[in-house]
C-alpha positions, 0 to 999 in steps of 0.5 A: 500500500502507498501512503496517500493523503485523503481530504474527503474519504467519501468522495474518493471512495465513491470515485473508485470503481466498485469492481475493484473492491474486496470485502471480507468479514472476520469474527474477532475475539471478545472485546469490552467495547468497539473503541477497544476493537478499533484501536486493536485493529489499527494497531494490528494493521499498522494504519491510522484512520483515513490513511488509505481507502479502507472501510471498516465496520464493526458490530458487537453483540450482548456477549461482547463478541465482535465482528468486523467487515473490511472493504478495500478499494484500489 
Protein backbone atom coordinates (compact mmCIF):
# COMPACT_ATOMS: atom_id res chain seq x y z
CA UNK A 1 0.00 0.00 0.00
CA UNK A 2 1.09 3.52 -0.66
CA UNK A 3 0.51 6.29 1.84
CA UNK A 4 -1.68 8.92 0.19
CA UNK A 5 -3.28 11.98 1.74
CA UNK A 6 -7.09 11.87 1.61
CA UNK A 7 -9.02 15.06 2.17
CA UNK A 8 -12.50 13.61 1.62
CA UNK A 9 -12.72 9.83 2.09
CA UNK A 10 -16.34 9.57 0.94
CA UNK A 11 -15.73 11.36 -2.38
CA UNK A 12 -12.50 9.49 -3.02
CA UNK A 13 -14.17 6.16 -2.15
CA UNK A 14 -17.12 6.79 -4.47
CA UNK A 15 -14.79 7.82 -7.32
CA UNK A 16 -13.20 4.35 -7.37
CA UNK A 17 -14.78 1.54 -9.38
CA UNK A 18 -16.69 -0.89 -7.11
CA UNK A 19 -15.45 -3.71 -9.41
CA UNK A 20 -12.03 -3.09 -7.83
CA UNK A 21 -13.33 -3.72 -4.32
CA UNK A 22 -12.57 -6.63 -2.00
CA UNK A 23 -14.76 -7.27 1.05
CA UNK A 24 -14.13 -9.83 3.79
CA UNK A 25 -15.80 -10.40 7.13
CA UNK A 26 -13.99 -11.54 10.26
CA UNK A 27 -15.01 -12.69 13.71
CA UNK A 28 -12.83 -11.03 16.31
CA UNK A 29 -12.14 -12.03 19.90
CA UNK A 30 -14.23 -10.83 22.80
CA UNK A 31 -13.63 -7.12 23.41
CA UNK A 32 -15.03 -4.79 26.06
CA UNK A 33 -16.06 -2.10 23.57
CA UNK A 34 -15.96 -1.07 19.92
CA UNK A 35 -13.44 1.63 20.84
CA UNK A 36 -11.07 -1.05 22.13
CA UNK A 37 -11.66 -3.06 18.94
CA UNK A 38 -10.93 -0.13 16.61
CA UNK A 39 -7.69 0.64 18.45
CA UNK A 40 -6.62 -3.02 18.25
CA UNK A 41 -7.32 -3.28 14.51
CA UNK A 42 -5.49 -0.02 13.75
CA UNK A 43 -2.55 -1.30 15.80
CA UNK A 44 -2.52 -4.73 14.13
CA UNK A 45 -2.77 -3.33 10.58
CA UNK A 46 -0.32 -0.51 11.29
CA UNK A 47 -2.76 2.09 10.00
CA UNK A 48 -4.19 5.39 11.01
CA UNK A 49 -7.82 6.29 10.32
CA UNK A 50 -8.21 7.61 6.74
CA UNK A 51 -4.62 6.78 5.76
CA UNK A 52 -5.75 4.51 2.91
CA UNK A 53 -9.09 3.83 1.26
CA UNK A 54 -10.29 1.15 3.61
CA UNK A 55 -13.73 0.99 5.20
CA UNK A 56 -14.10 -1.00 8.38
CA UNK A 57 -17.44 -1.70 10.02
CA UNK A 58 -17.74 -3.25 13.46
CA UNK A 59 -20.58 -4.89 15.33
CA UNK A 60 -20.74 -6.20 18.89
CA UNK A 61 -23.35 -8.45 20.49
CA UNK A 62 -24.54 -8.87 24.07
CA UNK A 63 -21.77 -11.39 24.84
CA UNK A 64 -19.19 -8.87 23.58
CA UNK A 65 -18.29 -10.94 20.51
CA UNK A 66 -17.06 -8.53 17.84
CA UNK A 67 -17.44 -8.90 14.08
CA UNK A 68 -15.53 -6.83 11.53
CA UNK A 69 -16.31 -6.15 7.85
CA UNK A 70 -13.32 -4.86 5.89
CA UNK A 71 -13.68 -3.29 2.43
CA UNK A 72 -10.70 -2.07 0.39
CA UNK A 73 -10.82 -0.26 -2.94
CA UNK A 74 -7.93 0.37 -5.27
